[in-house]
C-alpha positions as CSV (number, residue, x, y, z in Angstrom):
1,M,-58.8,-41.7,26.6
2,S,-59.8,-37.9,26.3
3,V,-63.3,-38.1,24.8
4,I,-64.0,-41.1,27.8
5,L,-62.5,-38.8,30.2
6,S,-64.9,-35.9,29.0
7,I,-68.0,-37.9,29.1
8,F,-67.3,-39.4,32.7
9,T,-65.3,-36.6,34.7
10,P,-68.4,-34.5,35.2
11,I,-70.4,-37.1,36.4
12,R,-67.8,-38.1,38.9
13,A,-67.2,-34.5,39.5
14,Q,-70.9,-34.8,40.7
15,G,-70.5,-37.3,42.4
16,M,-67.7,-35.6,44.5
17,Q,-69.9,-32.9,45.2
18,N,-73.0,-34.6,46.8
19,Q,-70.2,-36.5,48.8
20,N,-69.0,-33.4,50.0
21,L,-72.1,-31.7,50.8
22,N,-73.3,-35.1,52.4
23,T,-71.0,-35.4,54.6
24,E,-70.7,-31.8,55.5
25,R,-75.2,-31.9,56.6
26,A,-74.0,-34.8,58.2
27,V,-71.7,-33.5,60.8
28,Q,-74.0,-30.5,61.2
29,S,-77.0,-32.4,61.4
30,Y,-75.0,-34.7,63.7
31,E,-73.5,-31.4,66.2
32,A,-77.0,-29.8,66.2
33,L,-78.4,-33.5,67.9
34,Q,-75.4,-33.8,70.4
35,H,-75.9,-30.1,71.2
36,Y,-79.5,-30.1,72.1
37,F,-80.1,-33.6,72.3
38,Y,-77.5,-35.3,74.6
39,E,-76.9,-35.7,78.4
40,E,-73.0,-35.8,78.9
41,D,-73.1,-37.2,82.7
42,S,-75.0,-40.0,81.1
43,K,-74.5,-40.2,78.2
44,L,-78.4,-40.8,77.4
45,Y,-81.0,-38.4,75.7
46,L,-83.8,-36.4,75.6
47,E,-86.7,-37.7,73.8
48,E,-87.7,-34.4,72.6
49,Y,-86.5,-30.5,72.4
50,P,-86.8,-28.4,74.3
51,Y,-88.0,-30.5,77.4
52,Q,-91.0,-29.6,78.9
53,S,-92.3,-32.5,81.4
54,G,-92.6,-36.6,81.9
55,N,-89.6,-38.7,81.2
56,P,-86.4,-37.4,81.6
57,Y,-84.7,-39.9,79.3
58,S,-85.8,-41.1,75.7
59,Y,-86.8,-44.3,75.0
60,V,-84.6,-47.2,73.8
61,W,-86.5,-46.9,70.2
62,P,-85.2,-43.0,69.6
63,F,-81.8,-43.7,71.2
64,S,-81.5,-46.4,69.0
65,Q,-81.6,-44.5,65.8
66,A,-79.4,-41.8,67.2
67,M,-76.8,-44.9,67.7
68,A,-77.9,-45.9,63.9
69,G,-77.2,-41.9,62.7
70,T,-73.8,-42.5,65.1
71,I,-72.6,-45.8,63.3
72,D,-73.2,-44.3,59.7
73,L,-71.2,-41.3,60.2
74,S,-68.9,-43.3,61.2
75,G,-68.6,-45.0,57.8
76,V,-68.1,-42.0,56.0
77,P,-65.0,-41.4,54.2
78,K,-62.2,-39.4,55.3
79,I,-64.1,-38.5,58.6
80,G,-65.2,-41.3,59.8
81,S,-62.9,-42.7,62.1
82,N,-63.2,-39.5,64.2
83,Y,-67.1,-40.6,65.3
84,E,-65.3,-44.2,66.6
85,D,-65.3,-42.9,70.3
86,D,-69.1,-41.4,69.5
87,V,-70.2,-45.0,68.7
88,Q,-68.5,-46.6,72.0
89,D,-70.3,-44.2,73.7
90,R,-73.2,-45.3,72.2
91,L,-72.5,-48.7,72.7
92,K,-72.0,-48.2,76.5
93,A,-75.3,-46.2,77.1
94,L,-77.4,-48.7,75.3
95,E,-76.3,-51.1,78.2
96,L,-78.3,-49.3,80.8
97,Y,-81.8,-50.1,78.6
98,R,-80.4,-53.9,79.1
99,N,-82.4,-56.2,80.6
100,E,-80.9,-59.1,81.9
101,E,-83.4,-60.5,84.3
102,K,-85.7,-61.6,81.6
103,Q,-85.3,-64.8,79.4
104,P,-84.3,-64.2,76.5
105,K,-82.1,-61.5,77.1
106,G,-82.9,-58.0,75.7
107,Y,-83.4,-54.6,75.6
108,D,-86.3,-52.6,77.8
109,S,-88.0,-50.1,75.9
110,Y,-87.0,-47.4,78.8
111,V,-83.9,-47.1,80.8
112,L,-83.3,-48.9,83.7
113,A,-82.3,-48.1,87.2
114,P,-80.5,-45.7,88.9
115,Y,-81.2,-43.4,85.0
116,G,-85.0,-45.0,84.8
117,Y,-87.7,-47.6,85.5
118,G,-87.3,-49.8,82.7
119,G,-89.9,-51.5,80.3
120,D,-91.2,-54.1,78.5
121,F,-89.3,-55.5,75.4
122,F,-90.6,-54.5,71.8
123,Y,-89.1,-56.8,69.6
124,D,-89.0,-54.1,66.7
125,D,-87.0,-52.2,68.9
126,N,-84.4,-55.0,69.9
127,E,-84.7,-55.8,66.1
128,W,-83.2,-52.4,64.6
129,I,-80.4,-52.8,67.5
130,G,-79.8,-56.0,66.2
131,L,-79.2,-55.1,63.0
132,E,-76.8,-52.1,63.5
133,F,-74.8,-54.4,65.3
134,I,-74.2,-56.5,62.1
135,Q,-73.6,-52.7,60.3
136,L,-71.2,-52.7,63.1
137,Y,-69.6,-56.8,62.6
138,K,-69.6,-55.7,58.9
139,M,-67.7,-52.2,59.4
140,T,-65.4,-53.3,62.1
141,H,-65.1,-57.5,61.5
142,Q,-65.2,-57.5,65.3
143,K,-66.9,-60.6,67.0
144,K,-68.5,-59.4,69.5
145,Y,-71.1,-57.4,67.6
146,L,-71.7,-60.5,65.8
147,E,-72.6,-62.4,69.1
148,K,-74.8,-59.5,70.4
149,A,-76.9,-59.8,67.2
150,K,-77.2,-63.4,67.9
151,E,-79.1,-63.2,71.2
152,I,-81.0,-60.4,69.7
153,F,-82.7,-63.3,67.2
154,D,-83.3,-65.8,69.8
155,L,-85.5,-62.8,71.4
156,V,-87.1,-62.4,68.0
157,V,-87.8,-66.0,67.4
158,Y,-89.3,-66.0,71.3
159,G,-91.8,-63.5,70.2
160,W,-93.6,-65.8,67.3
161,D,-97.0,-66.2,67.6
162,G,-97.0,-70.3,68.3
163,D,-101.0,-70.3,68.5
164,P,-102.7,-72.1,65.3
165,S,-106.2,-70.7,66.1
166,H,-105.5,-67.1,65.7
167,P,-106.4,-65.3,62.7
168,A,-103.5,-64.8,60.3
169,A,-102.0,-67.6,62.6
170,G,-98.1,-67.1,63.0
171,G,-95.4,-64.0,62.9
172,V,-93.5,-62.2,65.5
173,F,-95.8,-60.2,68.1
174,W,-94.8,-56.3,68.2
175,T,-94.4,-56.4,72.0
176,Q,-94.3,-58.7,75.5
177,A,-96.5,-55.9,77.2
178,N,-100.2,-57.1,77.8
179,W,-102.2,-54.1,76.1
180,S,-101.5,-55.1,73.2
181,S,-101.0,-58.1,70.7
182,D,-100.4,-57.0,67.3
183,R,-98.5,-58.7,64.9
184,N,-96.6,-56.2,62.9
185,T,-94.9,-56.1,59.4
186,I,-92.3,-53.9,61.3
187,S,-91.7,-56.6,63.8
188,N,-91.1,-59.3,61.6
189,A,-89.9,-58.1,58.4
190,P,-86.8,-56.4,60.2
191,G,-86.5,-59.6,62.1
192,A,-86.8,-61.7,59.0
193,E,-83.6,-59.2,57.4
194,L,-81.4,-59.9,60.9
195,G,-81.6,-63.6,60.2
196,F,-80.9,-63.1,56.6
197,H,-77.6,-61.3,57.5
198,L,-77.0,-63.7,60.2
199,Y,-77.4,-67.0,57.9
200,E,-75.1,-64.9,55.8
201,L,-72.6,-64.7,58.0
202,T,-72.5,-68.0,59.9
203,G,-74.1,-70.0,57.4
204,K,-76.3,-71.7,60.4
205,G,-79.7,-73.3,58.9
206,Y,-81.5,-71.9,62.2
207,Y,-81.4,-68.4,61.1
208,F,-82.6,-69.0,57.7
209,H,-85.7,-70.6,58.9
210,W,-87.0,-68.6,60.9
211,A,-86.1,-65.7,59.1
212,K,-87.7,-66.9,56.2
213,K,-90.8,-67.9,58.3
214,M,-91.2,-64.1,59.0
215,Y,-90.6,-63.2,55.5
216,D,-93.6,-65.3,54.3
217,W,-95.8,-64.2,57.1
218,T,-95.4,-60.8,56.2
219,N,-96.0,-61.5,52.2
220,E,-98.9,-63.8,53.3
221,N,-100.6,-61.7,55.8
222,M,-99.8,-57.6,55.2
223,L,-99.3,-57.7,51.4
224,A,-102.0,-54.9,50.2
225,P,-103.2,-55.3,46.3
226,N,-101.7,-52.5,45.3
227,G,-98.2,-53.8,46.2
228,L,-97.1,-52.0,49.3
229,F,-97.6,-53.4,52.4
230,W,-100.3,-52.7,55.5
231,D,-99.3,-52.0,59.4
232,H,-100.7,-55.0,61.5
233,I,-103.3,-57.3,62.4
234,D,-104.5,-57.9,65.8
235,L,-106.5,-61.4,67.3
236,A,-109.5,-60.7,66.4
237,G,-108.1,-60.3,62.6
238,T,-108.8,-56.4,62.0
239,I,-105.7,-55.0,59.9
240,E,-104.7,-51.7,60.2
241,K,-103.6,-50.6,56.4
242,T,-101.8,-47.9,56.8
243,Q,-98.8,-47.9,54.6
244,W,-96.0,-46.4,56.0
245,S,-92.9,-46.2,54.8
246,Y,-90.8,-48.0,56.4
247,N,-92.6,-51.3,55.7
248,Q,-91.9,-51.5,52.4
249,G,-87.9,-50.2,53.2
250,V,-87.5,-53.4,55.4
251,M,-89.5,-55.9,53.1
252,I,-87.1,-54.0,50.3
253,G,-84.0,-55.7,52.0
254,A,-85.0,-58.9,53.2
255,N,-85.7,-59.6,49.4
256,V,-82.0,-58.5,48.5
257,L,-81.3,-60.1,51.1
258,L,-82.8,-63.1,50.1
259,Y,-81.1,-62.9,46.7
260,R,-77.9,-62.2,48.0
261,I,-78.4,-65.6,50.1
262,T,-79.7,-67.8,47.2
263,H,-78.8,-65.7,44.3
264,K,-82.7,-66.5,42.9
265,K,-83.3,-63.1,40.4
266,E,-87.0,-63.9,41.4
267,Y,-86.0,-61.9,44.6
268,L,-83.9,-59.0,43.5
269,K,-87.1,-58.9,40.7
270,R,-89.6,-58.9,43.9
271,A,-87.3,-56.3,45.9
272,E,-87.3,-53.9,42.7
273,E,-91.2,-54.4,42.1
274,I,-91.7,-52.9,45.8
275,A,-89.4,-50.0,45.6
276,D,-90.9,-48.7,42.2
277,A,-94.2,-49.4,43.4
278,S,-93.3,-47.6,46.8
279,I,-91.7,-44.6,44.7
280,A,-94.6,-44.2,42.9
281,Y,-97.0,-44.4,45.6
282,Y,-94.9,-41.7,48.0
283,Q,-94.8,-39.2,45.0
284,E,-98.4,-38.8,44.7
285,G,-99.8,-35.7,46.7
286,E,-96.5,-35.7,48.3
287,R,-97.2,-38.7,50.3
288,L,-93.5,-39.2,51.1
289,Y,-93.0,-35.7,53.1
290,K,-95.9,-36.6,54.7
291,Q,-94.2,-39.6,56.7
292,P,-91.9,-39.3,59.3
293,A,-88.0,-38.8,58.5
294,R,-87.9,-41.7,61.2
295,F,-89.4,-44.1,58.7
296,N,-88.3,-42.2,55.1
297,A,-84.4,-43.2,56.4
298,I,-85.1,-47.1,57.1
299,F,-86.9,-46.7,53.6
300,F,-83.9,-44.9,51.6
301,K,-81.5,-47.3,53.5
302,N,-83.0,-50.4,52.1
303,L,-82.9,-48.7,48.9
304,L,-79.1,-48.7,48.7
305,L,-79.1,-52.2,49.7
306,L,-81.1,-53.0,46.7
307,E,-78.7,-50.3,44.6
308,A,-75.5,-52.0,45.8
309,E,-77.0,-54.9,43.4
310,T,-78.7,-53.6,40.9
311,K,-76.4,-50.3,40.1
312,N,-79.6,-48.7,39.6
313,K,-78.8,-45.0,40.9
314,E,-82.5,-44.2,40.7
315,Y,-82.7,-45.1,44.2
316,Y,-79.8,-42.8,45.2
317,S,-81.3,-40.0,43.5
318,H,-84.8,-40.5,44.9
319,M,-83.3,-40.3,48.8
320,Q,-80.9,-37.1,47.2
321,A,-83.7,-34.8,46.5
322,Y,-85.7,-36.1,50.0
323,A,-82.8,-34.9,51.8
324,D,-82.2,-31.5,49.6
325,R,-85.7,-31.1,50.5
326,V,-85.9,-31.6,53.9
327,W,-82.5,-29.5,54.1
328,K,-84.2,-26.5,52.5
329,D,-87.7,-26.6,53.7
330,Y,-87.4,-28.3,57.5
331,R,-84.1,-27.3,58.9
332,D,-83.7,-24.2,61.2
333,P,-80.2,-22.6,60.1
334,E,-80.0,-20.9,63.3
335,T,-80.0,-24.5,65.5
336,G,-79.3,-27.0,62.9
337,L,-82.5,-28.8,63.9
338,F,-85.6,-30.1,61.4
339,R,-88.7,-29.3,62.6
340,F,-91.4,-31.7,60.6
341,E,-94.1,-30.7,62.9
342,G,-94.6,-27.0,63.0
343,E,-93.9,-25.0,66.8
344,Q,-93.9,-28.9,68.2
345,P,-90.8,-29.9,70.2
346,I,-88.4,-31.6,67.8
347,T,-88.1,-35.1,68.4
348,L,-84.6,-37.1,68.9
349,L,-86.1,-39.9,66.3
350,E,-86.2,-37.2,63.4
351,Q,-83.0,-35.7,63.9
352,S,-81.7,-39.0,64.1
353,A,-83.1,-39.8,61.0
354,M,-81.9,-37.0,59.1
355,V,-78.1,-38.0,60.5
356,Q,-78.5,-41.0,59.4
357,I,-79.8,-39.8,55.7
358,Y,-77.0,-37.5,54.9
359,A,-74.5,-39.6,56.3
360,S,-75.4,-42.8,54.4
361,L,-75.2,-40.4,51.1
362,A,-71.8,-40.1,51.6
363,W,-70.9,-43.9,51.9
364,K,-68.9,-45.2,49.2
365,K,-71.3,-46.8,46.9
366,K,-68.9,-50.2,47.2
367,D,-69.3,-50.0,51.0
368,Y,-73.8,-50.0,50.8
369,R,-73.7,-54.2,51.1
370,K,-72.4,-52.8,54.9
371,K,-75.5,-51.8,55.4
372,A,-78.2,-53.5,57.7
């Protein structure tokens, strides 16, 4: 027994040390977020700090990521319950983006009256919110969150391109706005994740059927020769070939969920292949640090979904290394804000991303399966 303890105690101690450090960093990053971006009266956020001009409040995509950070913080051991009221605060403010007049219902890109003028539906914006409802349901077991996620999935299905004459026919459009007809990895793979989660939770074939269509479309049309995923295709058939980190993350997650649903190891192997190819690609020339933190947060949280199945601690280690480097090189210790773009204003998206990363690193490994 003493020999076993001598081997494993340092490892366990290191894990506890990381958890405590990440908890402290998550709290400090969140406190800075609230201090510099949060508007108490409306419960909304600024898009950037310092505020200069333009919209007085953030678009729904940055808001959703601040909400994701709050939800992740509420899952941190020992302190999570301190943030449950904050989660409810986010949920209340989220409804200011909700458009009840459009069918199917969803969340506009900008806040509605009396705080703003509303906007278009973006399918990826709504998918992030749907995934946050899934995580809330898994954390609280409150059925109202599951129902919200179902409603959003119906909207995503509505966004499917049903015109067989289009290049790369099928796929979910990025937005309902008339100025874009792109179909993106990021409007399909998170939709697939949402549908697979819903199938796992309900057993209803509708969710699996549509999620698999989104998954298959992404594999058939967005997969590059290097094993990573491109960004989008337009109706002229032109592919935008940037390989953003979050596009890789959501396809890792989709494969993990397919494995959980089907128990077919081919999907777990596929998730590992994408993860390995992504890690190798983003290590070259410090590409990872040239990716927006908001994309990296999504990438890393999907790696934790993979680690939950494989027990491969390499994924956590890569995430921790990134988090340590960002804390050291990109954080202003006087404000607690993360500055990635020199003297440019600091964005709600990037600050929220770092809250997500530190909070997620502080989670217990046994809870990774609750991630969405």
